[in-house]
N, C-alpha and C positions, 0 to 999 in steps of 0.2 A: 582316803577311804572311810568310811563312816565308823563309830565307836561301838555299833551294835556289834553283839557276837555273830549274827546271823546276817546274811547278805543274800537279797533274792535273786534267782535265776532272771537273765533279762529275755530269754526268748519269747515269753508270752507276757505282754504289757498288760497287767493288771493293777487297779488300784489297791488290793490286798492280795500280795504275793502268798501262794499256797507253799511252793517249794523253795527251800533256803539252803544256802551253803553255811555250814559253820566254820566261821573263820578261824576256830583253834583246833580244828581237827587236825590230827598228825600229817605232816607233810606226806608220806607215803600212800596214805588213805585220799589226800587231794588229788594226788598223782595218779592213782589207780583208778578213780572214777573218770578223771578227765581222760585218760588213756583208753578207758572201756568205750567211752562215747565217741572219740575219735577214731577207734578201731571199728566200731560198728559201721560208721558212714565210710570208712575206706572200703571195707567189704562191700557195703551196698554199691559204693560206685564201681568197684572191680566187677561187680555183676552186670551192672548197665555197661561197661565197656566190652564185654565178652557177648552181648546179645545185639540183636537187631531190633531197635525202638522205634521204627518209622511207622509201625502199624500200631503202636501203642495209643491207648486211650488216654486223651489230653487230661481228663480229671486224675487218672491213676498217676500219670506223670507229676501232676501238681501236687497230689497226696505224698508221693515218694519225695519229691523235692523239700516239701514243707517237713517231712519227718528227718530228713538230713539237717535241714535249716535248725531244728530244735536241737538235735543231738550236738551238732558243730558249735551252736552257740552255748548250750550248757558246758562244753569242754572248753570253749575259750573263757567262760566265766570262771570255772576251776581254776584253768592256769592262770587267770589274772590274781586270784586269791593267793595261790601258790606263788606266784612272783611277789607279790604285798609281803609274804611271809618270808620270803629268802632276802628281801631287802636288809641291808645292814640298819641297825638302829642308830 
């Protein structure tokens, strides 16, 4: 892991990242932020599973899939930082 106090989110590949994770944030804050993103995607997928999406517009499905991808990637990035922090030194 880098020695920087801030780690960029990886869902959007940018030369200059705008959204960063504070690697020194309290563990419960890292966990709460990761859990919120994973829960949001879980609820979105539960909504899909209870609907008939055969007639869904392809563009709408792509936008919803992109939204889910960004939220999951953010959650994974947060969990990675949490995992690094929990490693014994």
